[in-house]
C-alpha positions as CSV (number, residue, x, y, z in Angstrom):
1,M,0.0,0.0,0.0
2,K,2.8,2.4,0.9
3,F,4.4,1.6,-2.5
4,L,1.2,2.6,-4.3
5,R,1.1,5.9,-2.5
6,I,4.7,6.6,-3.5
7,I,3.9,5.8,-7.2
8,L,0.8,8.0,-7.1
9,A,2.7,10.9,-5.5
10,L,5.4,10.6,-8.2
11,S,3.0,10.6,-11.0
12,V,1.1,13.5,-9.7
13,T,4.3,15.5,-9.2
14,A,5.4,14.7,-12.8
15,S,2.0,15.9,-14.1
16,I,2.3,19.1,-12.2
17,V,5.8,19.7,-13.5
18,V,4.6,19.2,-17.1
19,A,1.6,21.4,-16.6
20,G,3.8,24.1,-15.2
21,G,6.2,23.7,-18.1
22,K,3.4,23.9,-20.6
23,E,2.1,27.2,-19.1
24,S,5.6,28.6,-19.2
25,A,6.0,27.6,-22.8
26,I,2.6,29.2,-23.7
27,S,3.5,32.4,-21.9
28,L,6.9,32.6,-23.8
29,G,5.3,31.7,-27.1
30,L,7.3,28.4,-27.4
31,N,6.1,25.4,-29.3
32,A,7.6,22.2,-28.0
33,S,7.4,20.4,-31.4
34,S,9.2,23.2,-33.2
35,K,12.5,21.7,-32.3
36,A,14.1,18.3,-31.6
37,I,15.0,17.1,-28.1
38,Q,18.7,17.8,-28.7
39,Q,18.0,21.4,-29.9
40,W,16.0,22.2,-26.8
41,E,18.8,20.8,-24.6
42,K,21.3,23.0,-26.4
43,I,19.2,26.0,-25.7
44,F,19.2,25.3,-22.0
45,E,23.0,24.9,-22.0
46,K,23.7,28.6,-23.0
47,D,22.6,31.6,-21.1
48,E,22.5,33.7,-24.3
49,K,20.1,31.3,-26.0
50,M,17.8,31.2,-23.0
51,A,17.9,35.0,-22.8
52,K,16.9,35.3,-26.5
53,L,13.8,33.3,-25.7
54,G,13.0,34.9,-22.3
55,I,13.8,31.7,-20.4
56,D,16.4,33.4,-18.3
57,K,13.7,35.3,-16.4
58,L,12.2,32.1,-15.0
59,S,13.0,30.6,-11.6
60,P,15.3,27.6,-11.6
61,A,12.2,25.4,-10.8
62,D,10.3,26.9,-13.7
63,K,13.2,26.4,-16.0
64,D,13.4,22.8,-15.1
65,A,9.7,22.3,-15.6
66,L,9.9,24.1,-19.0
67,K,12.8,22.0,-20.1
68,Q,11.1,18.8,-19.1
69,Y,7.9,19.8,-21.0
70,L,9.8,21.0,-24.1
71,T,12.0,17.8,-24.4
72,S,9.1,15.5,-23.5
73,H,7.0,17.0,-26.3
74,A,9.7,17.9,-28.9
75,A,9.2,17.0,-32.5
76,D,11.2,13.7,-32.2
77,S,9.8,12.7,-28.8
78,D,7.4,9.8,-28.2
79,H,4.6,12.4,-27.5
80,P,5.2,15.4,-29.7
81,E,2.9,18.4,-29.0
82,A,0.2,18.6,-31.6
83,A,-0.6,22.0,-33.1
84,G,-3.2,23.9,-31.1
85,M,-2.9,21.8,-28.0
């Protein structure tokens, strides 16, 4: 029973992180499927690239959530973001 609670807590936490990342992406005008996973990862490696997209203004937690969302729904991911979603 304790194991099930842990699994449930982890899945809820993951859902919240992705939801927060999606909201950040929308507010910044970023489309997850506009780039491949590796392209998104490169953006988060360079302060100049993050600044160009406005990512630098986010808190570290919001940056992590945004990166998770963008790479999870990138064009070459298992679950790319569909247009208008």
